[in-house]
C-alpha positions in Angstrom: -13.8 -2.2 54.7 -14.4 -5.8 54.4 -12.5 -8.1 51.8 -15.4 -9.1 49.8 -16.4 -5.6 49.2 -12.5 -4.1 48.7 -12.5 -7.4 45.8 -16.0 -6.5 44.2 -14.2 -2.8 43.7 -11.3 -4.4 42.5 -13.5 -6.4 39.9 -15.2 -3.3 38.8 -12.0 -1.5 38.6 -10.8 -4.3 36.3 -13.6 -4.3 34.2 -13.2 -1.1 33.3 -9.6 -1.2 32.6 -10.8 -4.2 30.0 -13.8 -1.9 28.7 -11.8 1.4 28.1 -8.5 -0.2 26.9 -8.0 0.9 23.1 -5.8 0.8 20.5 -1.2 10.9 14.1 -4.8 8.5 13.8 -5.7 4.8 13.8 -8.4 2.8 13.4 -9.4 -1.0 15.0 -10.4 -2.6 11.9 -12.1 -5.8 11.4 -12.6 -8.0 8.5 -16.6 -8.5 7.9 -16.6 -12.3 7.7 -13.9 -13.2 9.8 -14.2 -16.9 11.2 -17.5 -17.5 9.4 -18.1 -20.8 7.5 -15.9 -21.0 4.4 -18.6 -20.6 1.3 -17.1 -19.7 -2.0 -19.7 -18.0 -3.5 -20.0 -15.6 -0.8 -16.7 -13.9 -1.4 -17.3 -14.3 -5.1 -20.7 -12.6 -5.0 -19.3 -10.0 -2.8 -16.5 -9.5 -5.0 -19.3 -9.0 -8.1 -21.1 -6.6 -5.8 -18.0 -4.7 -5.1 -17.0 -3.8 -8.5 -20.1 -2.7 -9.7 -20.3 -0.4 -6.8 -16.8 1.4 -7.0 -17.1 5.0 -7.9 -2.1 14.1 11.9 -2.2 10.5 12.6 -5.3 8.4 13.3 -5.6 4.8 14.6 -8.7 3.5 13.2 -9.8 0.3 15.2 -9.1 -2.5 12.4 -11.2 -5.7 12.2 -11.2 -8.6 9.9 -9.2 -11.5 8.9 -8.4 -11.3 5.2 -8.8 -14.4 4.6 -10.6 -15.3 0.9 -12.2 -18.3 2.3 -13.7 -16.1 5.3 -15.1 -13.6 2.5 -16.0 -10.2 3.6 -15.2 -6.8 4.1 -12.8 -4.8 6.7 -15.2 -2.7 8.9 -14.3 -0.4 11.7 -15.6 1.2 14.8 -15.9 5.1 14.8 -18.1 8.1 17.0 -20.1 10.6 15.8 -22.1 13.6 17.2 -22.4 14.9 20.2 -22.5 13.0 22.4 -20.5 10.6 20.7 -22.0 7.3 19.6 -20.7 4.2 17.8 -21.1 2.8 14.4 -19.3 0.3 12.6 -18.5 1.2 9.0 -16.6 -0.7 6.2 -13.5 0.8 5.2 -13.1 1.3 1.3 -10.2 2.5 -0.3 -12.9 2.7 -3.4 -15.4 5.1 -2.4 -15.0 8.6 -1.5 -17.5 9.4 1.0 -18.8 8.4 4.5 -22.4 7.5 5.0 -24.4 5.9 7.9 -28.0 4.8 8.3 -30.0 7.4 9.9 -33.5 8.0 11.3 -35.8 6.9 10.1 -34.8 4.5 7.5 -37.9 1.6 7.4 -35.9 -0.2 4.6 -32.2 -0.1 6.5 -30.9 -3.6 7.7 -31.9 -3.9 11.7 -29.5 -7.0 12.5 -26.3 -8.7 11.5 -24.3 -11.6 12.2 -21.6 -9.8 13.0 -20.4 -9.2 16.9 -22.0 -5.7 17.6 -25.5 -4.2 17.0 -26.7 -1.9 14.0 -27.4 1.8 15.1 -29.2 4.3 13.1 -27.4 8.5 13.3 -30.1 10.4 14.7 -29.6 14.3 13.7 -32.3 15.3 16.5 -30.0 13.3 19.2 -26.9 15.3 18.5 -26.8 19.0 19.8 -24.0 19.4 17.2 -25.6 18.3 13.7 -26.3 20.8 11.0 -27.7 20.4 7.6 -25.5 20.9 4.8 -27.2 23.9 2.8 -26.9 24.2 -1.1 -24.3 27.2 -1.0 -22.2 24.8 0.9 -18.6 24.4 -0.6 -19.2 20.5 -0.2 -22.6 20.3 -2.2 -20.2 22.0 -5.4 -17.7 18.8 -4.7 -20.0 16.6 -5.7 -21.5 18.7 -8.3 -24.9 18.7 -7.3 -25.2 22.4 -6.1 -26.8 23.3 -9.4 -29.9 20.5 -8.8 -30.0 21.4 -4.7 -33.2 22.4 -3.5 -32.9 25.0 -0.7 -36.0 23.3 1.4 -34.5 19.6 1.2 -30.5 20.9 1.4 -27.6 19.2 -0.4 -29.0 15.3 -0.8 -27.1 12.1 -2.8 -28.4 9.3 -4.6 -26.3 6.3 -5.6 -27.4 4.2 -7.9 -25.1 1.3 -8.3 -24.9 -1.2 -11.1 -26.4 -3.9 -8.8 -29.2 -2.0 -9.2 -29.0 -1.2 -5.1 -29.2 2.4 -4.3 -28.4 4.7 -1.0 -30.5 7.9 -0.3 -29.8 10.6 2.1 -28.6 14.0 3.2 -25.5 15.3 4.1 -25.1 16.2 7.7 -22.5 18.4 9.4 -21.2 16.9 12.7 -18.3 15.9 15.3 -16.2 12.4 14.0 -14.3 11.7 16.9 -11.4 9.6 16.1 -8.5 8.3 18.0 -5.3 10.6 17.7 -1.8 9.1 18.5 -0.5 10.6 21.4 2.6 8.4 22.1 3.7 4.5 21.8 0.7 2.6 21.5 -1.4 5.4 23.1 -4.1 7.4 21.4 -6.6 10.2 22.6 -10.3 11.2 21.1 -9.9 14.3 18.7 -13.4 15.9 17.4 -13.5 17.0 14.0 -16.6 18.7 12.3 -16.8 16.6 8.8 -19.7 16.3 6.2 -20.9 12.3 6.0 -24.4 11.5 4.2 -27.1 10.7 6.5 -29.1 7.5 4.5 -32.7 7.4 5.2 -33.2 4.9 2.4 -31.6 1.9 1.3 -32.6 -0.9 -1.1 -30.9 -4.0 -3.2 -27.7 -5.2 -0.9 -27.3 -2.4 0.9 -30.6 -3.1 2.5 -30.4 -6.8 3.4 -29.5 -7.5 7.1 -26.7 -10.2 6.2 -23.6 -9.4 7.4 -24.7 -5.7 7.7 -22.5 -2.8 8.9 -23.7 1.0 10.0 -22.4 2.3 6.8 -19.2 3.3 4.4 -16.2 5.2 5.2 -14.7 6.3 2.3 -10.7 6.6 1.7 -10.7 7.8 -2.1 -9.3 10.8 -3.5 -12.0 12.9 -4.1 -12.5 16.3 -1.7 -15.7 14.6 -0.1 -13.7 11.9 1.5 -13.2 12.2 5.4 -9.3 12.1 4.7 -9.7 15.2 2.6 -11.6 17.0 4.8 -9.4 16.2 7.7 -6.2 17.3 5.9 -8.2 20.5 4.5 -8.5 21.6 8.4 -5.0 20.8 8.9 -5.4 17.7 10.9 -4.0 15.1 9.0 -1.7 14.6 6.0 -3.3 12.9 3.0 -1.5 9.8 3.8 -2.9 6.8 4.9 -1.9 2.8 5.3 -3.0 -0.5 6.3 -1.2 -3.9 7.3 -4.3 -6.4 6.8 -3.6 -9.7 8.8 -5.3 -12.6 7.3 -3.1 -15.0 10.3 -4.6 -13.4 13.2 -6.9 -11.2 11.9 -7.3 -7.5 12.2 -4.4 -5.8 11.5 -3.2 -2.0 11.2 -5.5 1.0 9.7 -3.7 4.4 10.1 -3.9 8.0 9.2 -0.5 9.7 9.0 3.3 9.6 7.5 4.9 6.2 8.7 8.7 6.2 9.3 9.0 2.5 9.6 8.8 0.1 8.1 10.4 1.9 5.0 8.4 1.1 1.8 9.1 1.4 -2.0 6.7 3.5 -3.7 5.3 3.6 -7.3 3.8 6.5 -8.9 0.1 6.5 -9.0 -1.8 7.0 -12.4 -2.8 10.3 -12.4 -6.6 11.1 -13.3 -8.1 7.8 -12.3 -11.0 6.8 -10.0 -9.3 4.5 -8.3 -5.8 3.7 -7.1 -4.3 2.9 -10.2 -0.4 1.9 -10.7 1.5 1.0 -13.7 2.2 -2.7 -14.1 5.5 -3.4 -16.1 5.8 -6.9 -15.3 4.7 -10.5 -13.9 6.7 -13.6 -13.4 6.3 -17.0 -11.9 9.3 -17.5 -9.6 11.6 -15.9 -12.7 9.5 -17.3 -15.4 8.3 -13.9 -16.9 4.2 -14.0 -18.1 3.4 -11.9 -21.6 1.1 -9.0 -20.4 -1.8 -7.8 -22.4 -0.9 -4.5 -24.4 -3.3 -2.4 -23.2 -2.1 -3.0 -19.8 1.4 -1.9 -20.4 -0.3 1.1 -22.1 -2.5 2.5 -20.1 -1.5 1.1 -16.6 -4.6 -0.4 -15.7 -3.7 -2.3 -12.5 -6.3 -1.2 -9.4 -4.9 -1.7 -6.2 -8.5 -2.3 -4.0 -8.5 -3.4 -0.1 -12.6 -3.7 -0.7 -12.0 -6.7 -3.0 -11.2 -10.1 -1.6 -9.5 -11.8 -4.9 -7.0 -11.0 -8.2 -8.6 -10.4 -10.9 -6.9 -10.5 -14.5 -7.9 -10.6 -18.0 -8.3 -14.1 -19.4 -5.2 -14.7 -21.4 -3.0 -13.6 -19.0 -5.4 -15.2 -16.2 -4.8 -18.5 -18.0 -1.0 -18.2 -18.5 -0.5 -17.5 -14.7 -2.1 -20.8 -13.9 -0.3 -22.9 -16.8 2.9 -21.6 -15.4 2.4 -22.2 -11.5 1.5 -26.0 -12.7 4.4 -26.3 -14.8 6.3 -25.7 -11.7 4.1 -28.0 -9.4 1.6 -30.5 -11.6 -1.7 -31.1 -9.6 -4.7 -32.1 -11.0 -7.4 -29.4 -11.1 -11.3 -29.7 -11.0 -14.1 -26.8 -10.9 -15.5 -25.9 -8.1 -18.9 -23.5 -7.8 -18.2 -23.1 -11.3 -15.4 -20.5 -11.1 -12.9 -22.1 -8.5 -9.9 -24.3 -9.7 -8.9 -26.5 -7.0 -6.8 -29.5 -6.2 -6.1 -31.9 -3.5 -2.8 -31.4 -1.7 -1.0 -32.7 1.5 2.4 -31.2 1.5 3.8 -28.0 2.5 2.3 -25.6 -0.4 5.1 -22.7 0.3 7.9 -25.2 -0.6 6.1 -26.8 -3.3 4.2 -23.5 -5.1 6.4 -21.0 -6.5 5.8 -17.3 -5.5 4.4 -15.1 -7.8 5.9 -11.4 -8.6 4.4 -8.4 -9.9 7.0 -5.3 -11.2 6.1 -1.7 -11.5 7.4 1.8 -12.3 10.1 2.5 -10.7 11.4 -1.3 -10.5 9.4 -1.7 -7.4 8.3 -5.2 -6.8 5.4 -6.5 -4.9 5.2 -10.5 -4.3 2.6 -13.1 -3.6 3.3 -16.7 -1.8 1.4 -19.9 -2.2 -0.1 -19.1 1.2 -1.8 -16.1 0.1 -2.8 -17.1 -3.5 -3.8 -20.6 -2.5 -6.8 -21.0 0.2 -8.0 -24.2 1.7 -11.9 -25.1 1.9 -11.3 -28.0 3.8 -8.1 -30.2 5.1 -5.9 -30.9 1.8 -8.4 -29.4 -0.3 -6.9 -25.9 -2.1 -8.1 -23.6 -4.2 -6.5 -20.6 -6.3 -7.3 -17.3 -5.4 -6.5 -15.5 -8.7 -9.5 -15.2 -11.2 -10.4 -14.6 -14.7 -12.0 -11.2 -14.2 -12.9 -9.8 -17.8 -12.9 -6.6 -16.0 -13.0 -3.1 -18.3 -13.0 0.5 -17.9 -15.5 2.5 -19.5 -13.4 2.9 -22.6 -13.4 -1.2 -22.6 -9.7 -1.7 -21.9 -9.0 -4.8 -20.0 -7.8 -3.9 -16.4 -6.2 -6.1 -13.6 -7.3 -5.8 -9.9 -5.6 -6.7 -7.2 -7.5 -7.2 -3.7 -6.8 -8.4 -0.2 -5.6 -11.8 -1.5 -2.2 -9.4 -3.0 -2.6 -7.1 -0.1 -2.3 -8.9 3.0 0.3 -9.5 5.2 2.3 -6.4 3.4 1.9 -2.8 4.7 0.4 -0.5 2.1 0.8 2.9 2.0 -1.3 5.2 0.1 0.5 8.7 -0.1 -1.8 11.4 -1.9 0.6 14.1 -1.2 3.3 12.5 -3.1 0.8 10.8 -5.3 2.6 7.5 -4.9 1.8 4.2 -3.0 4.3 2.1 -1.4 4.4 -1.4 0.6 6.5 -3.9 2.2 6.4 -7.0 3.4 5.3 -7.0 7.5 4.1 -9.0 10.0 0.4 -7.0 10.3 -0.2 -8.4 14.2 3.3 -6.5 15.2 3.3 -2.6 14.9 4.1 0.4 12.9 5.5 3.5 13.4 4.0 7.1 12.5 5.4 10.6 12.8 3.3 13.1 14.0 3.5 17.2 12.6 6.1 18.0 15.0 7.9 15.3 14.2 7.6 13.1 16.8 7.5 9.4 16.1 4.9 6.7 17.9 4.1 3.0 17.7 0.7 2.0 16.4 -0.2 -1.3 17.5 -2.6 -4.0 15.4 -5.9 -4.4 16.3 -8.8 -6.8 16.2 -12.1 -6.1 17.0 -13.4 -9.6 17.1 -10.7 -10.7 19.7 -9.2 -9.3 23.4 -8.5 -5.7 23.4 -5.3 -5.2 21.5 -2.9 -3.4 24.0 -3.5 -5.2 27.3 -2.6 -8.8 26.8 -3.6 -11.4 29.6 -0.3 -11.5 31.2 -1.0 -8.0 31.3 -4.6 -8.1 32.8 -3.5 -10.4 35.1 -0.5 -8.2 36.7 -3.2 -5.5 36.8 -5.6 -7.2 38.6 -3.0 -8.9 40.9 -1.7 -5.1 41.4 -5.1 -4.1 42.2 -6.1 -7.0 45.0 -2.6 -6.3 46.4 -3.5 -2.3 46.6 -7.1 -3.2 48.3 -5.8 -5.6 51.0 -3.1 -3.2 52.1 -6.0 -0.7 53.0 
C-alpha cells in the first residue's frame, strides 16, 4: 500500500476517534448563550420567562458557561428512538417532564443561533415508539386520566404565565444515555421512558432565537426522567451539577457522588421546587436581617434554570448597602434594573464575600467574581436583583440561580430529601459510585468546545502512533 493511501486511512481513523470521543449516567451540558454578545435585557427577560414557566450513574454531556453576562440556559444532548437520533434539550431542575418537538409541528422553531441543527422527533420513524394510552399509570401521574380521550391518548396542554403554550401527546420510547462504566468512560444504556411529543408551540416556545429541541425536567415528580429511571432500578434519585462559569460547560451526573464530600441541608417538604430553609445571611461577617416570612416558611428556591439571584426588596437594599459600606463606589442604573459601576482594581480583593447559612449550619459562600459581572472593560454590575417573587399564598421568596450555584458541586439527593454543595473546580472531575460500590471519575464537558477527554496532546499522540503504524506496514 502506498504511503499516501496509508496516511489517508490514518487521517480517516483520526477523524473517527475525534468524532466518537465522549464524556452511574453523565450528561454533557452547555450554556445556551455561551460566548454570545453581552446584553442585559437577554438574561433579565430569560429569568422573567423562566419564573413564569416554573411548574445507576449517568453522564449528561453538559454545555454552557453559567456567566450572567452571557445569559441563557444549560442544554445537553440525548438520543431518542430506534434507531437513536440526537436531540438538544434544556436541563431544567424546575420542571418535571421530558418533552421534545415532534412531527408535524408547523409552529415549532426551525432554526437556532446555537451550534447545532434543530430536530423534530418522528414517531413513525422509530420502531420502538408507542402511544401512551389513557389507562397507563403515567397518565394518572399527571392527573389527566379522567379527561383522557382513548382515541387521542394521554395528552398534555401547558399554559405558562407568559402566555406561551406547549401541546402534544405522551410517547413511550427508548432513551439512550451514557452510563458510567469506568474512569472517564461511558457506555450507552437504552431505557424505555415516557416523554412529551410536542406538536404545537406558541409564544416564547415557538420563537427560533436560541431555540433548543425541548426540555428535560429534573424535578421531584414521578413523571421526571430521573424518577422513571429510578423506578426501573437503573438509577438512584440523586443527581448533581457543577457549572463552570470560567471555561464553560461543567458536570451533570445522575448517581451517588463519592467525592468531593458535600455538606447537606434538608429540603423543605411538599414543595413544587427545590426549597431549603435559609437561617441567616451575612456580608463578610456582618449579619443581615431576613424578612420574617423567609425565616418562617423557608422560602428559598434553588434553581439552576435561573440566571441571577432574587431577593425581597428590603433584603436586596440591605445587601447592596452593606456591600458598599465595605467598598464605596458610585452606582448608576443600566437598563432600568442593574446597578453598575466603574472599577479598575481586583474585585475579589476589594469587595466582600456574601454567605448564606441554611438549616444544620450549612453555609454557601458567594465570592465577588460570582456576584459581579463585567459588561465591558472596568464596568461591573451586581447580579443581585430585587425580585418581588411570591408564592401562591403571597409569601415572599428568595431564588438562588446560576449566579450562586456556579463553581460549586451541587447535589440533589431525593432519596434522603437533602441538598448539598461544596466549592469545586467545575472544569476538573468528580467521583460517582455505582450500584456495586465501584467508584469512577466523571469529567467536565463543554459541548461548544473540543471533545472533553481527548486533549490536543492526546490527539497528537494518537495521530503520531497511527502514522507510525501505517509506515511500519
